[in-house]
MARDREN-7169 format. One record per residue (C-alpha): x, y negated, z negated. Coordinates in steps of 0.25 Angstrom, whole numbers, padded with zeros to 4 digits, always signed. Each point is the difference from the previous one (the first is absolute). Example, Ala and Ser with C-alpha at 12.3 -4.5 7.8 and 13.67 -1.06 7.14 Angstrom:
// MARDREN-7169
+0049+0018-0031/+0006-0014+0002/
// end
This chain:
// MARDREN-7169
+0269-0657-0701/-0005-0013+0006/+0004-0012-0007/-0010-0008-0008/-0002-0015+0003/+0004-0009-0011/-0012-0004-0009/+0005-0015+0000/+0001+0000+0016/-0014+0006+0000/-0005-0011-0008/+0007-0010+0008/-0006+0005+0013/-0014-0001-0007/+0002-0014-0004/+0006-0005+0013/-0011+0004+0010/-0013-0007-0002/-0012+0009+0002/-0008-0009+0009/+0012-0001+0009/+0001+0016+0001/-0015+0002+0001/-0002-0011+0011/+0009+0008+0009/-0012+0010+0001/-0013-0008-0001/-0005-0014+0000/-0002-0006-0014/-0009-0012-0004/-0002-0008-0012/-0009+0007-0010/+0000-0010-0011/+0007+0000-0013/+0014+0001+0006/-0004+0014+0007/+0000+0004+0014/-0009+0010+0007/-0001+0008+0013/-0006+0012+0006/+0006+0012-0007/+0010+0008+0008/-0003+0013-0008/-0015+0002+0004/-0010-0006+0010/-0008-0011-0004/-0008-0012+0006/+0002-0010-0011/+0013-0003-0007/+0002+0007-0013/+0015+0001-0001/+0006-0011-0009/+0014-0004-0003/+0005-0008-0012/+0012-0007+0004/+0003-0004-0014/-0001+0014-0006/+0006+0006+0012/-0011+0010+0001/-0011+0005+0010/-0013+0007-0003/-0012+0004+0009/-0013-0001-0006/-0005+0010+0011/+0009+0012-0001/+0007-0004-0013/+0014+0001+0006/+0009-0009-0008/+0015-0003-0004/+0012-0009+0003/+0008-0003+0012/+0007+0014-0001/-0013+0008-0001/-0006-0008+0012/+0012+0004+0009/+0001+0014-0005/-0015+0002+0003/-0001-0007+0013/+0013+0005+0007/+0000+0013-0007/+0014-0002-0006/+0007+0006-0013/+0003-0010-0011/+0015+0000+0004/-0003-0003+0014/-0010-0011-0004/+0011-0007-0009/+0010+0001+0011/-0009-0006+0010/-0004-0012-0009/+0015-0001-0004/+0004-0002+0014/-0010-0011+0002/+0004-0007-0012/+0015+0002+0002/+0002+0007-0012/+0012+0011-0001/-0005+0012-0008/+0008+0008-0009/-0002+0015-0002/+0003+0007-0013/+0005+0014-0001/+0009+0000+0012/+0003-0014+0003/-0004-0009+0012/-0002+0009+0012/-0012-0005+0007/+0002+0009+0012/-0002+0012-0008/-0010-0005-0010/-0010-0006+0010/-0014+0007+0003/-0003+0006+0013/-0009-0011+0005/+0010-0011-0003/+0011+0008+0007/-0009+0002+0012/-0003-0015+0000/+0015-0004-0001/+0003+0010+0012/-0011-0007+0008/+0006-0014-0004/+0014+0004+0004/-0006+0006+0013/-0007-0013+0004/+0013-0008-0002/+0007+0010+0009/-0010+0000+0011/+0000-0016+0000/+0015+0000+0001/+0000+0010+0012/-0010-0009+0008/+0012-0009+0003/+0008+0012+0005/+0003+0001+0016/-0008+0013+0000/-0012-0007-0005/-0001-0010+0012/-0012+0008+0005/-0007-0003-0013/+0003-0014+0000/-0005-0001+0015/-0013+0007-0005/-0002-0010-0010/+0003-0012+0009/-0009+0005+0011/-0011-0001-0010/+0003-0014-0005/+0008+0003-0013/+0013-0006-0002/+0011+0003-0010/-0006-0008-0011/-0013+0007+0002/+0007+0014-0001/+0007-0005-0013/-0013-0005-0006/-0007+0014+0002/+0013+0007-0003/+0000+0007+0013/+0012+0009+0003/+0006+0011+0008/+0003+0015-0002/+0012+0004+0007/-0001+0012+0010/+0010+0009-0006/-0005+0012-0009/+0004-0004-0014/+0005-0015+0000/-0010-0004-0011/+0002+0013-0008/+0015-0002-0001/-0002-0014-0004/-0010+0003-0011/+0009+0012-0005/+0011-0010-0001/-0010-0008-0009/-0001+0011-0010/-0013+0006+0005/-0001+0015+0001/-0005+0009+0011/-0012+0004-0008/-0004-0015-0002/+0002-0003+0015/-0009+0011+0004/-0011-0003-0010/+0000-0015+0004/-0003+0004+0014/+0012-0008+0005/+0007+0013+0004/-0004+0014+0004/+0006+0014+0000/+0009+0003+0012/+0008+0012+0004/+0012-0004-0008/-0007-0009-0011/-0008-0013+0000/-0001-0008+0012/-0006-0014+0002/-0015+0000+0002/+0000-0013+0008/+0010+0000+0012/+0001-0011+0011/-0013-0007-0004/-0004-0014-0004/-0003+0000-0015/-0011-0007-0008/+0001+0001-0015/-0014+0003-0007/-0001-0006-0014/-0010+0002-0010/-0008-0012-0006/+0011-0002-0010/+0010-0002+0011/+0008+0013-0001/+0004+0007+0012/-0007+0014+0000/+0001+0004+0014/+0003-0003+0015/-0007-0001+0013/+0009+0003+0012/-0003-0004+0014/+0006+0008+0012/+0009-0008+0009/+0006+0010+0010/-0007+0009+0010/+0009+0012-0004/-0006+0000-0014/-0010+0011+0000/-0007-0004-0013/-0013-0008-0002/-0001-0015+0004/+0000-0003-0015/+0005+0009-0011/-0003-0003-0014/+0006+0004-0013/-0007+0014-0004/-0008+0001-0013/+0010-0002-0012/-0001-0002-0015/+0000-0015+0003/-0006-0001+0014/-0015+0004+0002/-0004-0006+0014/-0014-0002-0005/+0004-0008-0011/+0009-0010+0006/-0003-0012+0009/+0012-0006+0009/+0002-0015-0003/-0008+0000-0013/+0012-0005-0008/+0001-0012+0009/-0015-0002+0001/-0005+0003-0014/+0001-0015-0005/-0006-0006+0012/-0011+0011+0000/-0003-0003-0015/+0001-0015+0002/-0009-0001+0013/-0009+0012-0004/+0002+0005+0014/+0007+0012+0007/+0003+0003+0014/+0002+0015+0004/+0008+0003+0012/+0004+0013+0006/+0016-0001+0001/+0013-0005-0006/+0002-0010+0012/-0014-0005-0001/+0002-0003-0015/+0013-0007+0004/-0007-0008+0011/-0011-0004-0009/+0009-0005-0011/+0009-0008+0010/-0013-0006+0005/-0004-0005-0013/-0010+0011-0004/+0008+0005-0012/-0011+0008-0006/+0002+0011+0011/+0003+0014-0004/-0001+0014+0007/-0001+0015-0004/+0012+0009+0002/-0004+0011+0010/-0014+0003-0006/-0014-0006+0001/-0004-0011-0009/-0007+0007-0012/-0004+0000-0015/+0013-0002-0006/+0003-0011+0009/-0013-0007-0004/+0004+0002-0015/+0013-0008+0002/-0007-0011+0008/-0012-0001-0010/+0010-0003-0012/+0006-0011+0008/-0013-0006+0005/-0008+0001-0013/-0013+0003+0007/-0004-0014+0000/-0012-0005+0009/+0010-0007+0010/+0009+0011+0002/+0003+0004+0014/+0006+0012+0007/+0003-0001+0015/+0003+0013+0008/+0007-0002+0013/-0001+0012+0009/+0004+0003+0015/-0013-0001+0009/+0002+0014+0005/-0008+0012-0004/+0011+0004-0011/-0001-0014-0005/-0015+0000-0001/+0001+0014-0007/+0009-0006-0010/-0010-0012-0003/-0011+0010-0002/+0009+0008-0010/+0003-0013-0007/-0015-0003-0001/-0003+0013-0007/+0007-0005-0012/-0006-0014+0002/-0009+0002-0012/+0012+0001-0009/+0004-0014+0002/-0007-0012-0007/+0007-0008+0010/-0007-0003+0014/+0007+0008+0011/+0001-0005+0014/+0006+0006+0013/+0009-0008+0010/+0004+0005+0014/+0009-0008+0008/-0002-0004+0014/+0003+0011+0010/+0002+0010-0012/+0014-0006-0003/+0005+0003-0014/+0006-0012-0008/+0014+0002+0004/-0004+0000+0015/-0009-0012-0002/+0011-0008-0007/+0009+0003+0012/-0011-0004+0011/-0007-0012-0007/+0008-0004-0012/-0001-0001-0015/-0013-0008+0001/-0007+0011+0007/+0004+0010-0011/-0005-0010-0011/-0013-0001+0008/-0002+0015+0001/+0001+0001-0015/-0012-0009-0002/-0012+0008-0004/-0008+0004+0013/-0010+0011+0000/-0004+0006-0014/+0004+0015+0000/-0014+0004-0003/-0005-0007+0012/+0011+0007+0009/-0004+0013-0006/-0015-0003+0003/+0002-0003+0014/+0008+0013+0002/-0011+0008-0006/-0011-0006+0008/+0008+0001+0013/-0001+0015-0001/-0015+0001+0001/-0010-0001+0012/-0007-0012-0005/-0010+0000+0011/-0007+0012-0006/-0008+0000-0014/+0008+0012-0005/+0013-0007+0004/-0004-0012-0008/-0005+0008-0012/+0013+0008+0000/+0009-0013+0001/-0008-0006-0011/+0001+0012-0009/+0016-0001+0001/+0001-0015+0000/-0010-0004-0011/+0009+0006-0011/+0012-0008+0006/-0008-0013-0002/-0005+0004-0014/+0015+0001-0004/+0002-0015+0002/+0002-0006-0014/-0006-0014+0002/-0015+0002+0000/-0002-0012+0009/+0009+0005+0010/-0006+0013-0001/-0014-0005+0004/+0006-0008+0011/+0008+0011+0006/-0013+0009-0001/-0007-0010+0009/+0012+0001+0009/+0000+0015+0000/-0015+0000+0005/+0004-0009+0011/+0011+0009+0004/-0009+0012+0000/-0011-0007+0007/-0010+0003-0011/-0010-0011+0000/-0005+0002-0014/+0011-0007-0007/-0006+0002-0014/+0000+0015+0002/+0015+0000+0001/+0002-0010-0011/-0009+0009-0009/+0008+0012+0004/+0013-0006-0004/-0005-0006-0013/-0005+0014-0004/+0013+0006+0003/+0007-0011-0008/-0009+0003-0012/+0003+0015+0000/+0015-0003+0000/-0002-0010-0012/-0009+0010-0007/+0011+0011+0002/+0010-0010-0006/+0009+0003+0012/+0009-0012-0003/+0001+0003-0015/+0010+0011+0000/+0000+0015+0001/-0009+0002-0013/-0010-0010+0004/-0004+0007+0013/-0006+0011-0009/-0009-0009-0008/-0015-0001+0002/-0005-0014+0003/-0004-0008-0013/-0013+0004-0005/-0001+0013+0007/+0003+0014-0006/+0008+0009+0010/-0007+0010+0007/+0001+0014-0005/+0005+0006+0013/+0007-0013+0005/+0013+0001+0007/+0011-0010-0003/+0003-0007+0013/+0014+0002+0006/+0009-0012-0003/+0002-0009+0012/-0012+0006+0008/-0011-0010+0003/-0015+0001-0002/-0009+0004-0011/+0003+0010-0011/-0003+0014+0004/-0012+0007-0007/-0001+0015+0002/-0015-0001-0003/-0001-0008+0013/-0004+0011+0010/+0007-0007+0012/+0013-0001-0008/-0001+0014-0005/-0003+0006+0014/+0011-0008+0006/+0010+0005-0010/-0005+0015+0002/+0002-0002+0015/+0014-0005-0001/+0004+0011-0009/-0005+0010+0010/+0008-0007+0011/+0012+0001-0008/-0002+0014-0007/-0008+0007+0011/+0002-0008+0013/-0004+0013+0008/-0015-0002-0005/-0002-0014+0004/+0008-0002+0012/-0002-0004+0011/-0012-0007-0004/+0007-0008-0012/+0010-0006+0010/-0012-0007+0008/-0004-0007-0013/+0003-0015+0000/+0008-0006-0011/-0012-0009-0003/-0009+0012-0003/+0007+0000-0014/-0005-0011-0009/+0009+0002-0012/+0013-0009+0004/+0010+0010-0006/-0006+0011+0008/+0000-0008+0013/+0016-0001-0002/+0001+0015-0002/-0009+0002+0012/+0010-0008+0008/+0012+0008-0006/-0007+0013+0006/-0001-0007+0013/+0014-0005+0000/+0005+0014-0003/-0007+0005+0013/-0014+0004-0006/-0006+0012-0007/+0001+0008+0013/+0015-0001+0000/+0001+0008-0013/+0012+0008-0001/+0011+0003-0010/+0004-0014+0000/-0013-0007+0000/-0002-0004-0014/+0014-0005-0001/-0003-0009+0012/-0012-0005-0006/+0008-0004-0013/+0011-0006+0008/-0010-0009+0008/-0005-0006-0013/+0004-0015-0001/+0004+0000-0014/+0002+0009-0013/-0015-0003-0004/-0006+0005+0012/+0010+0012+0000/-0005+0003-0014/-0014+0000+0005/+0003+0009+0011/+0007+0010-0009/-0012-0001-0010/-0010+0004+0011/+0009+0011+0004/+0000+0007-0013/-0014-0004-0006/-0009+0012+0001/-0012+0000+0010/-0014-0002-0006/-0005+0014+0003/+0000+0013-0008/+0003+0009+0012/+0010-0001+0010/-0002-0011+0010/-0006+0004+0013/-0004-0007+0013/-0014-0002-0005/+0005-0007-0013/+0009-0009+0009/-0011-0003+0009/-0009-0005-0011/+0011-0010-0004/+0003-0004+0015/-0015-0003+0002/-0002-0007-0013/+0012-0010+0003/-0005-0002+0014/-0015-0002-0004/+0004-0010-0011/+0008-0008+0011/-0012+0000+0009/-0009-0005-0010/+0009-0011-0004/+0001-0004+0014/-0015+0000+0002/-0002-0009-0012/+0010-0010+0006/-0007+0000+0013/-0013-0002-0007/+0006-0012-0007/+0005-0005+0014/-0014+0001+0006/-0005-0008-0012/+0010-0011+0002/-0002-0001+0015/-0015-0002-0002/-0010-0002+0012/+0007-0010+0007/+0012+0008+0003/+0006+0003+0014/-0009+0011+0006/+0012+0008+0005/+0007-0001-0013/-0012+0003-0008/-0003+0012+0009/+0015+0005-0001/-0001+0000-0015/-0014+0007-0001/+0005+0011+0010/+0012+0002-0009/-0009+0001-0012/-0009+0010+0007/+0012+0009+0004/+0005+0000-0014/-0013+0003-0006/-0002+0012+0009/+0014+0005-0003/-0002-0001-0015/-0013+0008+0002/+0008+0011+0008/+0010+0000-0011/-0010+0002-0011/-0007+0011+0008/+0011+0008+0007/+0012-0003-0009/+0014+0004+0005/-0006+0003+0014/-0004-0014+0002/+0015-0006-0002/
// end
């Protein structure tokens, strides 16, 4: 039976560690008056601080989610520790030696799983640091020197070296009392033919610490050509290491991030080192994964979401870097901070830039450059043929929701005008109104008010009897099944997913802009990315689901796959043809309306050639619409 920690020792630990000192390791706290502090709650998403800490009472309470307790409760919940593990961690911080009853003082056997794994990583980090001075590690020291990092830099970041043998670290940790089971579970060792062997061998090692400063994993860089492993090898998912929930360098950067309300996101371990050594001490990086929602939660708690907060992403200028930037932009709305992108000259990363041009160039790179939304906007617009009306209209359809997401209303208006210029649309106010309408829809849906808010009707309106709740994270108006356009678009997508044989190949010729409901636009794109309805085979549906950009869209696709079609008999080609014609006809009518508006704006003094081209397009569409109404599917 495990020993119980002495009650007096537990009390001593509670009294020794101030709650504000513990909580501030995880989030930024500010004066709330009355001797209290406040910050953004780490236990639920919120836009304004409702998490309060009473330093005098040693307690915390969130008025949003009702979580509360003392220092021990906080650590237990935020780090998912047992009571004993929490007391042991706090005791170590306070320098208190714990006594265990019913079995004496045997901490090696009494400690919980997480504490043991953290201790193993701490010991491993020390071992790797020592090995960096060995003759074998000369290749690692040379690697660092070639990138501008001396011995002091390596020590500051805890860089080490893993020997090339099979089980050097494993034998070392066994000698420290760790069991084979603990070594495998920690990810430091892996199963070999004759027992555990080292996971990392002959590599340069970076310790990955959580926000409290504890080593929870490692990043290992290949050094030799005969190493057949990946360039970078990270710790696998373990009870203490989740790659989507850690940021390299956060332990070193957190205080400056909180102080300056600024964070610089780079792409690698050496980039973080280069930035910090150049004076950009707010630099952090992800660990072998894309920047995502859990990373944002970490930064938001430090930035406090105040209006002056800045997050600057630095990416390589190549296609992969641009793709990473656009992925980051997808989560931009989760920040209250302003987000920017900075790309170094000649596509160099911060480490390369520091070598080529010095610390000043790195510091300059980290200054806010292009707003992330503007970068995304230009990437969107560049994909369309802006010399044609259809191209401009399609570009506007995709770009306008991006502008509508800009938090500052003044900046939103300004960028809408800028977007009109990018697209070559002379009627600037038309673009401004379009953006404003999308922004109003977003506000009415309460898109920024949390998951429950998105399903509330705008104030003063009763929800429509047949209204659909908008899918979270998807832009545009709330869907209403009473709208014929939305209903028929949904039915056509259901056919394309459930009975693609009935709608292909005609369906695949439909443009994404022929779907007016934003969630359906995304689903249409998923079908296209999966090869189209004509490519239906046993793996078709799975490909469409895998093409979904996130779980929200994936859920929408699944819903459309299983929802019954609105026909009392088995669907046939005639039923599919009606849906195809209805969607196409709605798109044609919408375009006719837009062209008529353009003609009205052009007026009698318009350029004759331009006017003739617009009038000709109108005539062609009117004839096509008439043909669709008279001939139906045969006119497609």
